C-alpha positions as CSV (number, residue, x, y, z in Angstrom):
1,X,109.2,98.1,135.0
2,X,112.7,98.8,136.2
3,X,111.4,101.2,138.8
4,X,109.0,98.5,140.1
5,X,111.9,96.0,140.4
6,X,114.0,98.5,142.3
7,X,111.0,99.3,144.6
8,X,110.6,95.6,145.4
9,X,114.2,95.3,146.2
10,X,114.0,98.4,148.5
11,X,111.1,96.7,150.2
12,X,113.1,93.5,150.9
13,X,115.8,95.6,152.7
14,X,113.2,97.8,154.5
15,X,113.8,101.0,152.5
16,X,110.5,101.2,150.7
17,X,107.9,103.8,151.4
18,X,104.4,102.6,152.4
19,X,101.2,104.3,153.4
20,X,99.0,102.6,156.0
21,X,95.4,103.8,155.5
22,X,92.7,103.0,158.1
23,X,89.0,103.5,157.5
24,X,86.6,103.5,160.4
25,X,83.5,102.8,158.3
26,X,84.0,100.2,157.0
27,X,86.6,99.2,159.4
28,X,89.5,98.2,157.1
29,X,93.2,98.8,157.0
30,X,94.8,99.2,153.6
31,X,98.5,99.3,152.7
32,X,99.7,101.2,149.6
33,X,103.2,100.6,148.3
34,X,106.1,99.9,147.8
35,X,107.5,103.2,146.5
36,X,111.1,104.1,146.2
37,X,110.6,107.8,146.9
38,X,108.2,109.5,149.3
39,X,107.0,111.9,146.7
40,X,105.8,109.0,144.5
41,X,104.0,107.7,147.5
42,X,102.4,111.1,148.2
43,X,101.1,111.5,144.7
44,X,99.6,107.9,144.5
45,X,98.2,108.3,148.0
46,X,96.1,111.3,147.1
47,X,94.5,109.2,144.2
48,X,94.0,106.2,146.5
49,X,92.3,108.3,149.2
50,X,90.0,109.9,146.6
51,X,89.0,106.5,145.4
52,X,88.3,105.2,148.8
53,X,86.1,108.3,149.6
54,X,84.2,107.8,146.3
55,X,83.5,104.2,147.4
56,X,82.1,105.5,150.7
57,X,85.0,105.0,153.1
58,X,84.7,107.4,156.1
59,X,87.1,108.6,158.8
60,X,90.3,107.9,156.9
61,X,93.6,108.1,158.8
62,X,97.1,107.7,157.2
63,X,100.6,106.9,158.2
64,X,103.6,107.1,156.0
65,X,106.3,104.5,156.8
66,X,109.6,103.5,155.5
67,X,109.8,99.7,156.1
68,X,109.6,96.2,154.8
69,X,106.1,95.0,154.2
70,X,104.6,91.8,153.0
71,X,101.1,90.5,152.1
72,X,98.3,90.8,152.9
73,X,97.8,94.4,151.8
74,X,94.2,94.7,153.2
75,X,92.9,93.8,156.6
76,X,89.2,93.7,157.7
77,X,89.0,95.0,161.2
78,X,92.1,95.9,163.3
79,X,95.5,94.6,162.3
C-alpha cells in the first residue's frame, strides 16, 4: 500500500515510470503505470504484453516514459 501511495505521489510531480503500449490490431493505446522504479515497470510490462497477446492483440509497440499521467488509461484509435 505504501509503495502505491509513493508511486501516485511520484506521478503528481512527473517522476513516475509509465509504459505506453500501442496495438495495431485492434487499434488501441494502453498506459501501464505508475511505477516508482523502471525495473518494476519492466517486470509488470512483460506480464501485460503477454496478456495482450493472449487476448489477440497484434503488432505491439512500447515506449517507456518518465512523466505525469492522468486518466484515461486506454484509448481506442490514435491518441
